[in-house]
N, C-alpha and C positions, 0 to 999 in steps of 0.2 A: 315184376310188378311190386310196387311198394305197398305193404299192408297198411291198413288203417287201424288205429287203436283209439278207443274212447279216452278222452282226457279226464283227469280227476275233476270231480264236481267243483272243487274249490276254485278252479281256474275260470269257471263260468261267471264268477263274481268280479273278475278283473279283466281288463283288456291290455293290449300293448301300450306301453308308455308313449304319451303324445310325442315327446322329443325323439323317440326311436323312429316313429313314422315320419315326422317332419324332416329330420336330418337326412333320411333316405331321399326324400323329394328334393331337398336342397342339393344333395350330391348329384342327383340326376340332372338338375338344372345346370350345374357346373360342368358336367360332362357334355352338355349340349352347347357349351360356350358362354354361358351367362356368368358374369362376375357378381357373385352373391356375397354380401357381407352379413355375417350372423352376429346379432346381439342377443342371442337367445340363452345360451347356457352360462351358468355361473361357475366356470372353471378358471381359476386364477391363471393368468398368462405370464406371471413373473415367477422367478426361480426361488427355491428356499434359500436360506442364508448359506453362504459357502461352507461354514463350519459344519453344517448339518450334512451336506453332501460329502465332505471330507470324512466325517465320522462313519458314514455309511460305507464308503470305499475302504476305509481302514479296517473296519470290523468284518466286511465281506471277504477280505484277503486272508483272514485267519482260518485255519483248518478246524477250529473248535466251535464255530458259530453256525453250523449248517444243519444241526440235528433238530429233533422235535423240541418244542418249548413248553413251558408250564402253561396250563390252561388259564391260570390267573394272571399271566403276563410276567415279564421280567421285573425283578424287584427294583432295578434302577429306574425303569419307566414308571412304575407305580409311585415310587418316591418322588420322581420329578413332577408327576401330576399333582401329588399332595402339596409340594412346595408351590407349584403354580397356583393352585386354588387358594392357598393361604396368602401368598404375596399379592395376587391380582384381585381376589374377591374377599379376602378376610375370612374364608371358610376353612375350618380345620377338618380334614378327612384322614382317617387312619389308613395308611398306605397298604397295610396288610389285609384289612377287612372291609374297607368302604370304597374301594376303587377297583374297577374291572376294565382293563384295556380291551378295546374292540378293533376288529378289522373294519374301521370306519363306523361313524355313528349311525349310518343307515342300517347297518347290521343290528345295532342296538334297538332300533324301532321294531324290527321283525322279531328279535329275541324276546323283547318285552311282551309283544302280542302273543307269541307262542307260549310264554311262561305263564301268563295270567288269564288268558281268555279260553273259555269253553264255548261250545256251540250256543249261540243266542245271547251271550254276554254283551251288554250295551256299552259303547264307548263314545264319549264326547270328543268330536273331531272338529277343528276350526274350519270355517268356510268364509273367506278363501284360506287355503292352507296347502302345505306340501302334499301332493297326491299320494306319496308313499304311506302316509298315516292311514288313509282309508284302505289302501290296498293291503297293508299288513293286517289290519283288523279283519277284513273279509277273508283273507287267506287263512287266518287262524280260526275262522268260524264265528267271529263276533259280528255284532250289528253296529253299523255306523250311525251315530246320532249327531248330525251336524249342528253346530251353533254358529250363528251369524256374527261376523266381525264387520262393523260398518264404520265408514269414515267419520260420521258425525259423533261417534263415541270414541274416536281415537283408536279404533280397532281393538278395543278391550271388550271382553265378554260381559254381557248383561246377566250377572249371576242370579238375580231374582227371577229371571225368565227360564233358567235352565232346569231340565228334569233332574231329579235326584236318584232315580232308580237306575243308576249306571254304575259300572265297576271301575272304570278308568276315565280320566280326563287328560287329553293331550293339549299342551300349550307350547308355544314357540316364540320366545321373546329374546332378542329382537326378532320381529316377525318377518317371515318370508311368505308371500311376496311383497307385502305392503311397506316393509321397512319400519313399522311402528315399534317404538321402544317403551317397555313397561317400567314404571317407577317402582321403588321399593314398596310403596303403599299399594300399588296395583297388585304386585305379587303377593303381598301379605293378605290382601282380601281373598285372593284365589286360594291360598293355602288354608286360611281359616274356613272357607266354604267347604273345601275337601275334607278337612278334619271333622267338621260338624257332621258331614254326611258319609264319612268312612269311605272315601273314594281315593283310589290310587292316582296320584298326580305325576305326570311325566312332562318335564320341560326339555325341549330340544334347543340347545343354546350354541350353535356353531358360529353365529354372526356377532358375538358379543364385543369383539375388538375392532370391528370395521365401521368407520364413520360414526363412532359412538363414543362420546366424551366421558361416559360414566358406565363402564362395563359392570354388569351385575349378575350374580348367580342367584337363582331361586333358593338354593340351599343356604343362603345368608339369612333368610327369613327365620325367625325363631320358631321352632317346632316343625319346620318343613320336613326334616328327615323322618318324622313320624309317619308321613304319608307320601313323601315325594322322592323321586329319583331325577337326576339330570344327566342328559347326554351332552357330550362336547366332542370337539373334533379339531384336528390340526389342518384339515383340508383347506379352509378359507383363511384362517388367521395366520398360517405359516406357509401358504402356497404349496401344500402337500396333498392336493386332492387325489392324485393317482397313487399315493403311498398307502392310503387306506389305514389311517391311524386315528382312533377315537377312544372314548371312554364312557363308562357309566359311573356316577358318584351317587352314593346313598347309604342308608343304614345297612349294617352287616346282614341283616335278614334278607333284604332285597338282593344284595349282591350274591348271597349263597343260593337264593331261589333262581335267579337268572342264570347262574353258572351251571345249575343242573341241566338246563336246556343247552346252553352254549357248548358245554364240554362234549356233547354228543354230535355237534355240528362241525367242529374244526379241531385241529391239533396244534393250536398256537400260532403265533405270528413270527415270521422270520426275525431272528434275534437282532441282526444288524439294523433292521428297520426300527425295532424298538429302541435300541441304543441311540440311533440317530435322532429319533423323536424326543428322547430325553434331553439331548443337546438342544433341540429346537425350543423345548419348554423352558430352558434356562436363559434364553436371550433376554436382553435388557430392554428398557424403555425405548431406546433408539430404534429398535426393530419395529415396534408398533407405530412409532411416530413417522418413520419413513414410509411404512405401508400406507398410512392414512394420508400422508402428504400426496402420494400418487393418486389415491382414490378421490381425494377432495378436488384435485385438478380435473380428473376425469368426470367427476360429478358436475362441475361447472359446464363442461362441454356437453354432457348428457342432458342437462337442463335446457341448453340451447336446442338440442335435437327435439326434445319433447315440446318445446315452445313452437318450433317450426312445424311440428305435426299437429299443433293445436291441442295438445294434451296438457291437462292441468295437473301439476304435481303438488301434493301436500308437503309442507316444509319439514325439515328435521328428520329425514329418513336415515336409517342405519342399514348396514349390510352391503352387499355387492350389486344392488339393483336400484333402479328408479321405477316407481309405480305411479301411474297417473290415469286420470279419468278421460275417456275419449269424448270429443265434442259431439253435441247433438244426439247423444244416446245411441250412436251407431253400434251395431253388433261387432264384438271384438274380433271374431274370426274373419269377417268380411273386411274389416279395417286392416288387419295384419296381412291378409292375402293381397289386398290392394297395394300395400307398401312393398310387399315382396315382389309382385309381378311388375309394378310400375317403376319402382326405384331400385330393385335389386338388394333390398335390406330386409332381413328377417328380424322382427320383434315378436315377443311372446304374447299371445292373447291371454288376458286375465281369466277367461272362462275355464281354462284347464285347471285352475286352482279352486274351482267351485262356482256355483251360481252367483254368489255375491261379487265375483270378479268379471261378470259378463260385459260390463261397460268400461273396463280398464285394460291397459296394456303394461307390460314390463320390459325394460331394456337392461341388459347386463353392462356393468362397468369393467368387465374383464376384457378390455380392449385398450390399446394404446391411444394416447391423445391424437396421434396422427390418423389412426383408423377412424376414430370418432369424428374428426374433422372431415374426413372423406364422406362419412355418412351424412354429416350436416350439409355439405355441399350438394349431395344428391337430393336430399329432401328439399332444400331451398330451390334447386333447379327444376 
């Protein structure tokens, strides 16, 4: 007989991730013989640059690269991140003190919550927004205070309406799931508001180079480092989602504080991964241009799919997804299940990102043009 044990109270605040449950259902449908096409997950389907894979193989073949690594990350990777931020964003970060490599930026969300939140601390979290933000806050014992992002405001926060008795504010621009892009002026207003009210500002920025003509870092705003940190990642921009390589950039004080928690959680990242990531960060403009050429072609096909579904998309979206409003105010879960069971196509209900997404759906552009054409044919038929 298997014994039962009480779960930690913190787990009562979170449930199983929606995609974890839904992908099991899709797998069961496939076992039953149904041909299901998924446009749900934003996992890049293209490979990293060949030079990155070659560097990983070469470094892995060395006998000297398999031991424990520095908690602060390899110097070569930190220096590569520093050059990347200066060349791509015009932001100067000290590679010794203002950059902390991560095992994926999702790790950084959790580390930040565990570093700064005590029981009852309030955190402003976007609605709609990445569900991990709320989960991390609750697991750390904090209280989620949602702030609405609405289409009529360009998915920017209404700062005048936000409570100020909070410890942290999480933002994510370019925004997932809506694809909204913040201007420098938008980010400057948020930074000024957080400075005025002494609130730690966290920007999650993994989509900055995808379908975005003007990549921007929140840390480029004057005075941002006084109150802000930024998470970034190679998962989306360099097709390295499974490699789990990300970073936090910010003032020395923030990096040292987060390291106090992180150093108790892992023993460093595999060195060949770090060195290959440094190679990826050194890729030139042609890499980003080729990436976006593919995604722009897929975007055109994705817009046809949305139109065939009767879904209205806001223009000028960035990132790996298309976000659109469902016709006639239909419930997003019913709409997506109908598409799944009638057409064999899985699209993501906007409601999983918060109540403000309940009349929206999202599709991933991490699919070939041929696959997207197959989806279009199914929808039209």
